[in-house]
VOVOLO-911571 format. One record per residue: chain; residue in three letters; x, y, z of N, C-alpha, C in turn; residue number from 0. Coordinates in nm, 4 decimals. Example, Ala and Ser with C-alpha at 12.3 -4.5 7.8 and 13.67 -1.06 7.14 Angstrom:
> A|ALA|1.3190|-0.5690|0.7800|1.2300|-0.4500|0.7800|1.3200|-0.3300|0.7800|0
> A|SER|1.2850|-0.2250|0.7080|1.3670|-0.1060|0.7140|1.2900|0.0030|0.7870|1
//
This chain:
> A|MET|-3.5373|-26.7269|-1.3747|-3.4630|-26.6964|-1.2301|-3.4127|-26.5422|-1.2681|0
> A|LYS|-3.3921|-26.4407|-1.1713|-3.3445|-26.3298|-1.1624|-3.1791|-26.3541|-1.1236|1
> A|ALA|-3.1122|-26.2743|-1.2185|-2.9578|-26.3072|-1.1939|-2.8823|-26.1525|-1.2206|2
> A|ILE|-2.7823|-26.1660|-1.1220|-2.6866|-26.0657|-1.1130|-2.5689|-26.0829|-1.1560|3
> A|GLY|-2.4877|-26.0314|-1.2248|-2.3457|-26.0723|-1.2746|-2.2456|-25.9700|-1.1893|4
> A|TYR|-2.1497|-26.0162|-1.1514|-2.0395|-25.9394|-1.1073|-1.9127|-25.9717|-1.1582|5
> A|VAL|-1.8525|-25.8489|-1.1836|-1.7065|-25.8297|-1.2493|-1.6183|-25.7413|-1.1593|6
> A|ARG|-1.5050|-25.8070|-1.1644|-1.3893|-25.7145|-1.0917|-1.2521|-25.7179|-1.1475|7
> A|VAL|-1.1964|-25.6073|-1.1470|-1.0405|-25.6196|-1.1782|-0.9534|-25.5205|-1.0525|8
> A|SER|-0.8675|-25.5954|-1.0391|-0.7707|-25.5442|-0.9315|-0.6952|-25.4102|-0.9514|9
> A|THR|-0.6670|-25.3516|-1.0699|-0.5957|-25.2082|-1.0925|-0.6498|-25.1292|-1.1697|10
> A|ASP|-0.6612|-24.9875|-1.1435|-0.7347|-24.9192|-1.2075|-0.7130|-24.8975|-1.3447|11
> A|ARG|-0.5812|-24.9374|-1.3997|-0.5272|-24.9576|-1.5278|-0.6054|-25.0620|-1.6187|12
> A|GLN|-0.6444|-25.1890|-1.5455|-0.7305|-25.2685|-1.6042|-0.8557|-25.2070|-1.6306|13
> A|ALA|-0.9174|-25.1406|-1.5249|-1.0341|-25.0933|-1.5418|-1.0773|-25.0060|-1.6388|14
> A|GLU|-0.9699|-24.8768|-1.6419|-0.9539|-24.8107|-1.7557|-0.9789|-24.8689|-1.9135|15
> A|GLN|-0.9013|-24.9627|-1.9168|-0.8584|-25.0622|-2.0496|-0.9938|-25.1215|-2.0599|16
> A|GLY|-1.0511|-25.1762|-1.9692|-1.1887|-25.2439|-1.9818|-1.1791|-25.3795|-2.0394|17
> A|VAL|-1.0681|-25.4258|-2.0974|-1.0620|-25.5624|-2.1511|-1.1043|-25.6853|-2.0749|18
> A|SER|-1.0544|-25.6701|-1.9514|-1.0785|-25.7791|-1.8555|-1.2142|-25.7852|-1.8382|19
> A|LEU|-1.2625|-25.6482|-1.8047|-1.3903|-25.6286|-1.7642|-1.4960|-25.7003|-1.8762|20
> A|GLU|-1.4693|-25.6318|-1.9910|-1.5672|-25.6937|-2.0878|-1.5435|-25.8337|-2.1326|21
> A|ALA|-1.4338|-25.8940|-2.1129|-1.4570|-26.0457|-2.1332|-1.4986|-26.1296|-2.0108|22
> A|GLN|-1.5004|-26.0529|-1.9001|-1.5831|-26.1322|-1.7888|-1.7260|-26.1200|-1.8080|23
> A|GLU|-1.7717|-25.9963|-1.8511|-1.8998|-25.9756|-1.8805|-1.9603|-26.0676|-1.9624|24
> A|ALA|-1.9021|-26.0795|-2.0930|-1.9425|-26.1668|-2.2085|-1.9448|-26.3164|-2.1468|25
> A|LYS|-1.8602|-26.3521|-2.0563|-1.8739|-26.4981|-2.0225|-2.0142|-26.4938|-1.9400|26
> A|ILE|-2.0420|-26.3927|-1.8466|-2.1598|-26.3890|-1.7491|-2.2844|-26.3771|-1.8409|27
> A|ARG|-2.2752|-26.3282|-1.9663|-2.4001|-26.3036|-2.0419|-2.4562|-26.4448|-2.0915|28
> A|ALA|-2.3060|-26.4851|-2.1261|-2.3487|-26.6320|-2.2004|-2.3905|-26.7314|-2.1259|29
> A|MET|-2.3429|-26.7338|-1.9804|-2.3902|-26.8264|-1.8843|-2.5585|-26.7951|-1.8499|30
> A|ALA|-2.5731|-26.6707|-1.8402|-2.7295|-26.6362|-1.8224|-2.8021|-26.6814|-1.9340|31
> A|THR|-2.7609|-26.6662|-2.0524|-2.8249|-26.7509|-2.1553|-2.8686|-26.9100|-2.1482|32
> A|VAL|-2.7290|-26.9889|-2.1172|-2.7597|-27.1041|-2.0981|-2.8598|-27.1543|-2.0098|33
> A|GLN|-2.8545|-27.0676|-1.8902|-2.9557|-27.0868|-1.7832|-3.0974|-27.0320|-1.7730|34
> A|SER|-3.1203|-27.0080|-1.8814|-3.2249|-26.9294|-1.9096|-3.2626|-26.8012|-1.8186|35
> A|ALA|-3.1917|-26.7625|-1.7614|-3.1637|-26.6531|-1.6417|-3.1888|-26.5110|-1.7049|36
> A|GLU|-3.2559|-26.4455|-1.6110|-3.2931|-26.2776|-1.6630|-3.1700|-26.2107|-1.6077|37
> A|LEU|-3.0934|-26.1656|-1.6888|-2.9806|-26.0976|-1.5990|-3.0111|-25.9498|-1.5950|38
> A|LEU|-3.0561|-25.9098|-1.4693|-3.0822|-25.7637|-1.4342|-2.9737|-25.6794|-1.4564|39
> A|ASP|-2.8546|-25.6968|-1.4267|-2.7611|-25.6255|-1.4276|-2.6427|-25.6939|-1.4231|40
> A|VAL|-2.4988|-25.5999|-1.4435|-2.3727|-25.6547|-1.4322|-2.3136|-25.5504|-1.3403|41
> A|ILE|-2.2552|-25.5838|-1.2157|-2.1961|-25.4952|-1.1351|-2.0362|-25.4980|-1.1560|42
> A|VAL|-1.9974|-25.3751|-1.1478|-1.8680|-25.3577|-1.1857|-1.7784|-25.2952|-1.0590|43
> A|ASP|-1.6723|-25.3647|-1.0124|-1.5888|-25.3270|-0.9284|-1.4343|-25.2968|-1.0050|44
> A|GLY|-1.3975|-25.1774|-1.0085|-1.2839|-25.1605|-1.1160|-1.1813|-25.1096|-1.0121|45
> A|GLY|-1.0694|-25.1715|-1.0148|-0.9344|-25.1296|-0.9339|-0.9686|-25.1782|-0.7901|46
> A|GLU|-1.0291|-25.2814|-0.7645|-1.0711|-25.3205|-0.6559|-0.9977|-25.4240|-0.5790|47
> A|SER|-0.9225|-25.4662|-0.4806|-0.9023|-25.5846|-0.4451|-0.9861|-25.6793|-0.3656|48
> A|ALA|-0.9559|-25.8172|-0.4131|-1.0396|-25.9376|-0.3362|-1.0109|-25.9511|-0.1884|49
> A|LYS|-0.9047|-25.8792|-0.1381|-0.8588|-25.9066|-0.0071|-0.9529|-25.8921|0.1084|50
> A|SER|-1.0680|-25.7993|0.0763|-1.1796|-25.7728|0.1652|-1.3090|-25.7692|0.0814|51
> A|LEU|-1.4258|-25.7871|0.1539|-1.5418|-25.7390|0.0966|-1.5949|-25.6066|0.0956|52
> A|ASN|-1.5030|-25.5042|0.1290|-1.5421|-25.3763|0.1487|-1.5194|-25.3052|0.0185|53
> A|ARG|-1.5934|-25.3331|-0.0915|-1.5903|-25.2977|-0.2255|-1.7347|-25.2440|-0.2545|54
> A|PRO|-1.7347|-25.0931|-0.3212|-1.8578|-25.0555|-0.3800|-1.9567|-25.1484|-0.4309|55
> A|GLY|-1.9201|-25.2128|-0.5416|-1.9983|-25.2791|-0.6093|-2.0423|-25.4146|-0.5352|56
> A|LEU|-1.9476|-25.4755|-0.4737|-2.0013|-25.5764|-0.4023|-2.1022|-25.5555|-0.2852|57
> A|GLN|-2.0760|-25.4436|-0.2252|-2.1760|-25.3984|-0.1084|-2.3123|-25.3966|-0.1811|58
> A|ARG|-2.2983|-25.3142|-0.3077|-2.4560|-25.3118|-0.3670|-2.5139|-25.4334|-0.3832|59
> A|LEU|-2.4289|-25.5282|-0.4184|-2.4695|-25.6467|-0.4660|-2.5082|-25.7210|-0.3672|60
> A|LEU|-2.4542|-25.7006|-0.2229|-2.5018|-25.7889|-0.1008|-2.6408|-25.7017|-0.0579|61
> A|GLU|-2.6600|-25.6083|-0.1011|-2.7792|-25.5066|-0.0409|-2.8985|-25.5724|-0.1179|62
> A|LEU|-2.8781|-25.5971|-0.2659|-2.9664|-25.6580|-0.3600|-3.0111|-25.8026|-0.3014|63
> A|ILE|-2.9089|-25.8668|-0.2815|-2.9320|-26.0114|-0.2294|-3.0220|-25.9954|-0.0874|64
> A|ASN|-2.9772|-25.8931|0.0063|-3.0408|-25.9167|0.1182|-3.2023|-25.8509|0.1156|65
> A|ALA|-3.2090|-25.7720|0.0139|-3.3457|-25.7111|-0.0231|-3.4488|-25.8272|-0.0821|66
> A|GLY|-3.3809|-25.9440|-0.1331|-3.4689|-26.0504|-0.1875|-3.4694|-26.0219|-0.3447|67
> A|LYS|-3.4129|-25.9233|-0.4024|-3.4255|-25.9226|-0.5292|-3.3383|-25.9863|-0.6551|68
> A|VAL|-3.2595|-26.0949|-0.5952|-3.1703|-26.1544|-0.6676|-3.2030|-26.3152|-0.6452|69
> A|GLU|-3.1866|-26.4176|-0.7360|-3.1985|-26.5340|-0.7193|-3.0684|-26.6076|-0.7597|70
> A|ALA|-2.9908|-26.5504|-0.8452|-2.8570|-26.6009|-0.8380|-2.7509|-26.4965|-0.8871|71
> A|VAL|-2.6357|-26.5228|-0.8505|-2.5209|-26.4286|-0.8654|-2.4195|-26.5134|-0.9677|72
> A|ILE|-2.3705|-26.4261|-1.0649|-2.3029|-26.5115|-1.1744|-2.1577|-26.4416|-1.1763|73
> A|VAL|-2.0685|-26.5049|-1.1927|-1.9434|-26.4527|-1.1850|-1.8221|-26.5317|-1.2855|74
> A|ALA|-1.7529|-26.4707|-1.3586|-1.6646|-26.5396|-1.4601|-1.5632|-26.6332|-1.4072|75
> A|LYS|-1.5172|-26.5905|-1.2931|-1.4284|-26.6655|-1.2133|-1.4345|-26.6364|-1.0771|76
> A|LEU|-1.4308|-26.7458|-0.9749|-1.4644|-26.7418|-0.8448|-1.3847|-26.6271|-0.7707|77
> A|ASP|-1.2114|-26.6185|-0.8126|-1.1459|-26.5332|-0.7539|-1.2045|-26.3791|-0.7724|78
> A|ARG|-1.2801|-26.3564|-0.8996|-1.3398|-26.2251|-0.8950|-1.4162|-26.1621|-0.7808|79
> A|LEU|-1.4713|-26.2807|-0.7031|-1.5664|-26.2681|-0.5962|-1.4994|-26.2493|-0.4786|80
> A|THR|-1.4109|-26.3188|-0.4526|-1.3130|-26.3209|-0.3348|-1.2311|-26.4283|-0.3415|81
> A|ARG|-1.0977|-26.3872|-0.2703|-0.9753|-26.4963|-0.2442|-0.9629|-26.5630|-0.1288|82
> A|SER|-1.0224|-26.5023|-0.0422|-1.0334|-26.5539|0.0961|-1.1516|-26.6740|0.1442|83
> A|VAL|-1.0991|-26.7613|0.1870|-1.1672|-26.8869|0.2190|-1.3061|-26.8299|0.3309|84
> A|LYS|-1.2311|-26.7706|0.4177|-1.3476|-26.7271|0.5302|-1.4362|-26.6325|0.4786|85
> A|ASP|-1.4023|-26.5527|0.3750|-1.4964|-26.4676|0.3164|-1.5921|-26.5398|0.2160|86
> A|LEU|-1.5336|-26.6182|0.1674|-1.6381|-26.7197|0.0833|-1.7295|-26.7736|0.1481|87
> A|CYS|-1.6874|-26.8467|0.2633|-1.7579|-26.9198|0.3442|-1.8839|-26.8301|0.3816|88
> A|GLY|-1.8575|-26.7121|0.4165|-1.9426|-26.6229|0.4812|-2.0602|-26.5865|0.3764|89
> A|LEU|-2.0163|-26.5335|0.2394|-2.0903|-26.5209|0.1275|-2.1717|-26.6434|0.1153|90
> A|LEU|-2.1344|-26.7807|0.1061|-2.1959|-26.8696|0.0735|-2.3265|-26.9014|0.1922|91
> A|GLU|-2.2958|-26.8733|0.2946|-2.4115|-26.8996|0.3969|-2.5113|-26.7846|0.3853|92
> A|LEU|-2.4924|-26.6500|0.3483|-2.5867|-26.5606|0.3190|-2.6392|-26.5962|0.1872|93
> A|PHE|-2.5799|-26.6310|0.0640|-2.6513|-26.7019|-0.0281|-2.7486|-26.7993|-0.0144|94
> A|GLU|-2.7178|-26.8751|0.0873|-2.8122|-27.0007|0.1211|-2.9283|-26.9760|0.1956|95
> A|LYS|-2.8906|-26.8599|0.2982|-2.9980|-26.8043|0.3885|-3.0952|-26.7263|0.3146|96
> A|ARG|-3.0646|-26.6519|0.1904|-3.1484|-26.5870|0.1179|-3.1881|-26.6565|-0.0172|97
> A|LYS|-3.1503|-26.7828|-0.0478|-3.1855|-26.8951|-0.1264|-3.1398|-26.8123|-0.2717|98
> A|VAL|-2.9897|-26.7950|-0.2634|-2.9641|-26.7338|-0.3770|-2.8373|-26.8214|-0.4380|99
> A|ALA|-2.8279|-26.8711|-0.5596|-2.7272|-26.9457|-0.6381|-2.6067|-26.8890|-0.6547|100
> A|LEU|-2.4896|-26.9287|-0.6467|-2.3712|-26.8587|-0.6874|-2.3187|-26.9479|-0.8153|101
> A|VAL|-2.2935|-26.8822|-0.9365|-2.2468|-26.9600|-1.0416|-2.1363|-26.8991|-1.0991|102
> A|SER|-2.0318|-27.0131|-1.1267|-1.8919|-26.9553|-1.1698|-1.8629|-27.0166|-1.3064|103
> A|VAL|-1.8374|-26.9151|-1.3826|-1.8367|-26.9763|-1.5372|-1.6951|-27.0530|-1.5269|104
> A|ALA|-1.5920|-27.0109|-1.4881|-1.4623|-27.0621|-1.5295|-1.4574|-27.2253|-1.4503|105
> A|GLU|-1.4940|-27.2265|-1.3507|-1.4994|-27.3424|-1.2791|-1.6293|-27.4585|-1.3072|106
> A|SER|-1.7156|-27.3915|-1.3745|-1.8193|-27.4742|-1.4071|-1.9113|-27.5039|-1.2609|107
> A|LEU|-1.9216|-27.4272|-1.1627|-1.9869|-27.4465|-1.0643|-2.1012|-27.3780|-1.0215|108
> A|ASP|-2.1946|-27.4376|-0.9591|-2.3432|-27.3955|-0.9366|-2.3766|-27.4279|-0.7788|109
> A|THR|-2.3908|-27.3391|-0.6990|-2.4112|-27.3599|-0.5683|-2.5612|-27.3822|-0.5277|110
> A|GLY|-2.6423|-27.4059|-0.6593|-2.7685|-27.4273|-0.6381|-2.7904|-27.5736|-0.5805|111
> A|SER|-2.6612|-27.6611|-0.5920|-2.6624|-27.7990|-0.5230|-2.5640|-27.8088|-0.4307|112
> A|ALA|-2.5954|-27.9110|-0.3458|-2.5123|-27.9387|-0.2113|-2.3597|-27.9697|-0.2715|113
> A|ALA|-2.3624|-28.0628|-0.3828|-2.2343|-28.0872|-0.4529|-2.1565|-27.9655|-0.4840|114
> A|GLY|-2.2426|-27.8767|-0.5360|-2.1465|-27.7303|-0.6018|-2.1080|-27.6940|-0.4710|115
> A|ARG|-2.1569|-27.6558|-0.3733|-2.1052|-27.5783|-0.2735|-2.0007|-27.6377|-0.2164|116
> A|LEU|-1.9940|-27.7910|-0.1807|-1.8847|-27.8576|-0.1491|-1.7556|-27.8194|-0.2288|117
> A|VAL|-1.7801|-27.8609|-0.3603|-1.6674|-27.8316|-0.4655|-1.6127|-27.7147|-0.4484|118
> A|ILE|-1.7043|-27.5977|-0.4539|-1.6535|-27.4652|-0.4244|-1.5596|-27.4205|-0.3044|119
> A|THR|-1.6353|-27.5007|-0.1961|-1.5446|-27.4537|-0.0631|-1.4138|-27.5221|-0.0697|120
> A|ILE|-1.3885|-27.6418|-0.1435|-1.2624|-27.7204|-0.1256|-1.1983|-27.6312|-0.2182|121
> A|MET|-1.2291|-27.5961|-0.3442|-1.1399|-27.4980|-0.4349|-1.0756|-27.4049|-0.3670|122
> A|ALA|-1.1578|-27.3312|-0.2996|-1.1098|-27.2009|-0.2370|-1.0039|-27.2332|-0.1173|123
> A|ALA|-1.0302|-27.3310|-0.0566|-0.9490|-27.3734|0.0301|-0.8055|-27.4287|-0.0073|124
> A|VAL|-0.8275|-27.4918|-0.1352|-0.6616|-27.5361|-0.2145|-0.6171|-27.3958|-0.2324|125
> A|SER|-0.7015|-27.3119|-0.2947|-0.6154|-27.1796|-0.3705|-0.5695|-27.0876|-0.2576|126
> A|GLN|-0.6347|-27.0921|-0.1406|-0.5836|-27.0377|-0.0354|-0.4346|-27.0810|0.0335|127
> A|TRP|-0.4593|-27.2320|0.0480|-0.3374|-27.2988|0.0616|-0.2115|-27.2601|-0.0117|128
> A|GLU|-0.2257|-27.2840|-0.1546|-0.1499|-27.2265|-0.2419|-0.0716|-27.1060|-0.2237|129
> A|ARG|-0.1475|-27.0204|-0.2028|-0.0994|-26.8694|-0.1663|-0.0128|-26.8544|-0.0533|130
> A|GLU|-0.0759|-26.9299|0.0450|0.0023|-26.9296|0.1981|0.1400|-27.0080|0.1579|131
> A|ALA|0.1375|-27.1312|0.0874|0.2513|-27.1755|0.0733|0.3605|-27.1039|0.0203|132
> A|ILE|0.3172|-27.0403|-0.0885|0.4194|-26.9406|-0.1778|0.4823|-26.8406|-0.0927|133
> A|GLY|0.3788|-26.7978|-0.0090|0.4185|-26.6838|0.1002|0.5224|-26.7314|0.2018|134
> A|GLU|0.5189|-26.8671|0.2360|0.6064|-26.9213|0.3293|0.7287|-26.9591|0.2719|135
> A|ARG|0.7351|-27.0009|0.1322|0.8677|-27.0215|0.0469|0.9240|-26.8758|0.0599|136
> A|THR|0.8671|-26.7729|0.0388|0.9195|-26.6444|0.0165|0.9783|-26.6161|0.1378|137
> A|ARG|0.9155|-26.6260|0.2266|0.9795|-26.5936|0.3656|1.1055|-26.6875|0.4169|138
> A|ASP|1.0853|-26.7957|0.3859|1.2121|-26.8796|0.4029|1.3214|-26.8284|0.3164|139
> A|ALA|1.2999|-26.8102|0.1927|1.4267|-26.7625|0.1142|1.4787|-26.6382|0.1571|140
> A|LEU|1.4063|-26.5400|0.1904|1.4399|-26.4240|0.2447|1.5236|-26.4403|0.3839|141
> A|ARG|1.4817|-26.5362|0.4857|1.5553|-26.5511|0.5875|1.6609|-26.6055|0.5828|142
> A|HIS|1.6711|-26.6895|0.4602|1.8084|-26.7596|0.4313|1.9235|-26.6409|0.3680|143
> A|LYS|1.8709|-26.5524|0.3092|1.9333|-26.4635|0.2392|1.9978|-26.3721|0.3737|144
> A|ARG|1.9345|-26.3382|0.4658|1.9525|-26.2489|0.5801|2.0539|-26.3180|0.6564|145
> A|GLY|2.0253|-26.4643|0.6667|2.1165|-26.5343|0.7475|2.2891|-26.5252|0.6882|146
> A|LYS|2.2599|-26.5430|0.5558|2.4073|-26.5141|0.4677|2.4675|-26.3521|0.4755|147
> A|GLY|2.4017|-26.2753|0.5406|2.4275|-26.1426|0.5218|2.4090|-26.0839|0.4244|148
> A|GLU|2.3216|-26.1140|0.3304|2.2774|-26.0631|0.1978|2.1794|-25.9697|0.2083|149
> A|ARG|2.2088|-25.8689|0.0938|2.0991|-25.7462|0.1231|1.9682|-25.8103|0.1028|150
> A|VAL|1.8425|-25.7728|0.1768|1.7136|-25.7909|0.1459|1.6235|-25.6675|0.1565|151
> A|GLY|1.5746|-25.6177|0.0568|1.5065|-25.4956|0.0697|1.5900|-25.3779|0.0922|152
> A|ASN|1.5269|-25.2850|0.1604|1.6173|-25.1501|0.2080|1.7058|-25.1959|0.3166|153
> A|ILE|1.8173|-25.1097|0.3213|1.9212|-25.1569|0.4215|1.8910|-25.0758|0.5549|154
> A|GLU|1.8948|-25.1443|0.6606|1.8564|-25.0956|0.7952|1.9502|-24.9940|0.8326|155
> A|PHE|1.9000|-24.9121|0.9263|2.0045|-24.7853|0.9644|2.1035|-24.8743|1.0494|156
> A|GLY|2.2373|-24.8475|1.0473|2.3510|-24.8982|1.0984|2.4268|-25.0030|1.0236|157
> A|TYR|2.3849|-25.0120|0.8950|2.4370|-25.0873|0.7987|2.4526|-25.0208|0.6590|158
> A|ARG|2.5337|-25.0865|0.5597|2.5633|-25.0478|0.4413|2.5849|-25.1506|0.3490|159
> A|LEU|2.5732|-25.1241|0.2034|2.6230|-25.2317|0.1078|2.7440|-25.2503|0.1087|160
> A|ALA|2.8040|-25.3612|0.1002|2.9432|-25.3796|0.0932|2.9976|-25.3500|-0.0333|161
> A|VAL|3.1043|-25.3784|-0.0746|3.1693|-25.3457|-0.1968|3.1355|-25.4508|-0.3180|162
> A|ASP|3.0919|-25.5809|-0.2527|3.0547|-25.6758|-0.3670|2.9185|-25.6631|-0.4079|163
> A|GLY|2.8354|-25.5442|-0.3668|2.7154|-25.5382|-0.4217|2.6202|-25.6525|-0.3892|164
> A|VAL|2.6319|-25.7086|-0.2962|2.5376|-25.8274|-0.2500|2.5021|-25.8197|-0.0754|165
> A|HIS|2.6051|-25.8267|-0.0065|2.6377|-25.8388|0.1303|2.6038|-25.6998|0.1866|166
> A|VAL|2.5752|-25.7128|0.3153|2.5711|-25.5864|0.4032|2.6657|-25.5914|0.4984|167
> A|GLU|2.7352|-25.4690|0.5352|2.8232|-25.4794|0.6466|2.7955|-25.3476|0.7666|168
> A|PRO|2.8255|-25.3386|0.8601|2.8230|-25.2468|0.9625|2.8634|-25.1174|0.9192|169
> A|ASP|2.7984|-25.0175|0.9183|2.8389|-24.8642|0.8950|2.8893|-24.8161|1.0304|170
> A|PRO|3.0143|-24.7904|1.0274|3.0804|-24.7327|1.2012|2.9978|-24.6024|1.2235|171
> A|ALA|2.9735|-24.5136|1.1443|2.9127|-24.3855|1.1858|2.7776|-24.4121|1.2266|172
> A|GLU|2.6933|-24.5050|1.1591|2.5650|-24.5194|1.1998|2.5477|-24.6272|1.3103|173
> A|GLN|2.6493|-24.6997|1.3447|2.6623|-24.7898|1.4701|2.6837|-24.7268|1.5858|174
> A|ALA|2.7681|-24.6218|1.5498|2.8188|-24.5208|1.6729|2.6771|-24.4578|1.7115|175
> A|ALA|2.5882|-24.4121|1.6058|2.4647|-24.3307|1.6315|2.3670|-24.4313|1.7186|176
> A|LEU|2.3620|-24.5722|1.6764|2.2776|-24.6658|1.7458|2.2930|-24.6870|1.8588|177
> A|ALA|2.4472|-24.6858|1.9101|2.5187|-24.7289|2.0301|2.4635|-24.5877|2.1298|178
> A|ALA|2.4865|-24.4724|2.0634|2.4356|-24.3490|2.1780|2.2794|-24.3760|2.1839|179
> A|ILE|2.2069|-24.4152|2.0839|2.0496|-24.4171|2.1028|2.0399|-24.5362|2.2020|180
> A|ARG|2.0749|-24.6322|2.1884|2.0609|-24.7357|2.3261|2.0969|-24.6929|2.4427|181
> A|LYS|2.2157|-24.6397|2.4520|2.2615|-24.5688|2.5978|2.1594|-24.4665|2.6469|182
> A|LEU|2.1180|-24.3644|2.5710|2.0406|-24.2657|2.5923|1.9238|-24.3166|2.6379|183
> A|ARG|1.8351|-24.4034|2.5729|1.7146|-24.4398|2.6044|1.7353|-24.5392|2.7523|184
> A|LEU|1.8359|-24.6134|2.7499|1.8621|-24.6917|2.8592|1.8562|-24.5823|2.9906|185
> A|GLY|1.9142|-24.4856|2.9662|1.9186|-24.3528|3.0506|1.8070|-24.3086|3.1069|186
> A|GLY|1.6920|-24.3462|3.0423|1.5481|-24.2804|3.0494|1.5310|-24.1515|2.9960|187
> A|HIS|1.5967|-24.1302|2.8804|1.5918|-24.0037|2.8088|1.4560|-24.0246|2.7203|188
> A|SER|1.3927|-23.9333|2.6926|1.2730|-23.9151|2.6047|1.3354|-23.9075|2.4585|189
> A|LEU|1.2558|-23.9509|2.3601|1.2781|-23.9464|2.2322|1.3311|-23.8118|2.1535|190
> A|ARG|1.2717|-23.7168|2.2146|1.3342|-23.5712|2.1998|1.4402|-23.5518|2.2256|191
> A|ALA|1.4809|-23.6019|2.3726|1.5897|-23.5620|2.4323|1.7047|-23.6257|2.3608|192
> A|VAL|1.6616|-23.7568|2.3165|1.7672|-23.8491|2.2540|1.8194|-23.7752|2.0804|193
> A|ALA|1.7145|-23.7348|2.0382|1.7274|-23.6457|1.9050|1.8333|-23.5403|1.9453|194
> A|GLY|1.7783|-23.4272|2.0347|1.8608|-23.3253|2.0746|2.0170|-23.3910|2.1072|195
> A|ALA|2.0536|-23.4870|2.1918|2.1781|-23.4964|2.2217|2.2521|-23.5684|2.1188|196
> A|LEU|2.1900|-23.6401|2.0172|2.2571|-23.6770|1.8857|2.3255|-23.5571|1.8108|197
> A|ASN|2.2302|-23.4594|1.8102|2.2734|-23.3610|1.7163|2.3687|-23.2903|1.7849|198
> A|THR|2.3777|-23.2656|1.9154|2.4810|-23.2062|1.9852|2.6050|-23.2616|1.9964|199
> A|SER|2.6021|-23.3844|1.9847|2.7246|-23.4884|1.9656|2.7806|-23.4754|1.8086|200
> A|GLY|2.7083|-23.4353|1.7302|2.7466|-23.4324|1.6044|2.6834|-23.5581|1.4869|201
> A|HIS|2.6311|-23.6341|1.5518|2.5445|-23.7524|1.4943|2.4579|-23.6940|1.3754|202
> A|ARG|2.4716|-23.7497|1.2459|2.3581|-23.6961|1.1621|2.2875|-23.8236|1.1035|203
> A|THR|2.1925|-23.8114|1.0536|2.0919|-23.9314|0.9858|2.1604|-23.9871|0.8736|204
> A|ARG|2.1227|-24.0780|0.7963|2.1693|-24.1306|0.6732|2.1658|-24.0324|0.5581|205
> A|ARG|2.0854|-23.9335|0.5552|2.0580|-23.8259|0.4801|2.1604|-23.7401|0.5058|206
> A|GLY|2.2174|-23.7248|0.6213|2.3187|-23.6097|0.6528|2.2181|-23.5179|0.7184|207
> A|THR|2.1105|-23.5191|0.7443|2.0239|-23.4096|0.8224|2.0286|-23.4293|0.9559|208
> A|GLU|1.9684|-23.3279|1.0412|1.9696|-23.3464|1.1922|1.8769|-23.4656|1.2390|209
> A|TRP|1.8833|-23.4818|1.3419|1.7896|-23.6011|1.4092|1.6643|-23.5397|1.4459|210
> A|ARG|1.5712|-23.5732|1.4378|1.4339|-23.5654|1.4898|1.3574|-23.6837|1.5425|211
> A|LEU|1.2642|-23.6381|1.6440|1.1835|-23.7567|1.6987|1.1552|-23.8631|1.6082|212
> A|GLU|1.1016|-23.8665|1.4739|1.0518|-23.9328|1.3815|1.1829|-24.0361|1.3419|213
> A|SER|1.2967|-23.9867|1.3252|1.4203|-24.0446|1.2671|1.4538|-24.1462|1.3794|214
> A|VAL|1.4570|-24.0700|1.5158|1.4974|-24.1644|1.6335|1.4264|-24.2779|1.6242|215
> A|VAL|1.2831|-24.2527|1.6205|1.1770|-24.3820|1.6375|1.2089|-24.4794|1.5170|216
> A|ARG|1.2250|-24.4576|1.3862|1.2642|-24.5398|1.2850|1.3904|-24.6149|1.2974|217
> A|ALA|1.4882|-24.5591|1.3561|1.6144|-24.6229|1.3930|1.6095|-24.7242|1.4932|218
> A|ILE|1.5280|-24.6805|1.5932|1.4956|-24.7741|1.6995|1.4229|-24.9079|1.6506|219
> A|ASN|1.2910|-24.8810|1.5746|1.2170|-24.9922|1.5264|1.3282|-25.0816|1.4307|220
> A|GLN|1.3664|-25.0266|1.3433|1.4766|-25.0959|1.2472|1.5966|-25.1854|1.3644|221
> A|ASP|1.6289|-25.1254|1.4369|1.7111|-25.1950|1.5346|1.6518|-25.3172|1.6125|222
> A|VAL|1.5417|-25.2794|1.6664|1.4644|-25.3838|1.7203|1.4240|-25.5178|1.6252|223
> A|ALA|1.3737|-25.4994|1.5130|1.3385|-25.5813|1.4323|1.4520|-25.6636|1.3740|224
> A|LYS|1.5609|-25.6232|1.3535|1.6782|-25.6906|1.3557|1.7331|-25.7932|1.4363|225
> A|VAL|1.7063|-25.7307|1.5588|1.7452|-25.8366|1.6646|1.6544|-25.9280|1.6898|226
> A|GLN|1.5201|-25.9076|1.6613|1.4147|-26.0179|1.6882|1.4242|-26.1130|1.5750|227
> A|ARG|1.4745|-26.0817|1.4502|1.4938|-26.1659|1.3554|1.6080|-26.2708|1.3829|228
> A|SER|1.7081|-26.2035|1.4508|1.8126|-26.3140|1.4791|1.7905|-26.4282|1.5728|229
> A|TYR|1.6669|-26.4191|1.6650|1.5933|-26.5341|1.7502|1.5532|-26.6360|1.6587|230
//
């Protein structure tokens, strides 16, 4: 059986150090020996995210698969290949179409069997669910903090950090500038005209500089985002 190994790390630093890459390759070579597979190559993606399939090494791997030069792909761990259930399903369909087995060392999985394909899909689905659940909990926590008037990330234009260092409060000067922006925009003024009017009126940005089109757009976007979050 002709096999190709695939290894990936997500940061350039990890790629430079090579530790994780070497560990993955060692596991792949050991698995190839166990399966009596001829390991043709180990393809490396250094400093590449698993959020998409648009990676140089992975694209090369797919080309080899489509060319019929591979019978098996071995990875040290499933998330080295992809973290997306959708992408995994697409890859599994391609592998099945080309009669290529996917072998994952850490999960002891081999899609050469129907049971292996079922288990690997379920595991990926559970993994994605866990990440999405964590994301939801994080968003809920941030929403709760905003609801209590606490600072979350960068402070939007129109507000400043309160003396307690935790909460935010309206900044009178910036609120006045926002009120002027809203009034001018409702009056049909262009963004450049708004910037000019603000400068003429003596309003300044948070950095103390004159208003430009870009700073007006940024202030408007932050103002709209805050209003939307309040609903």
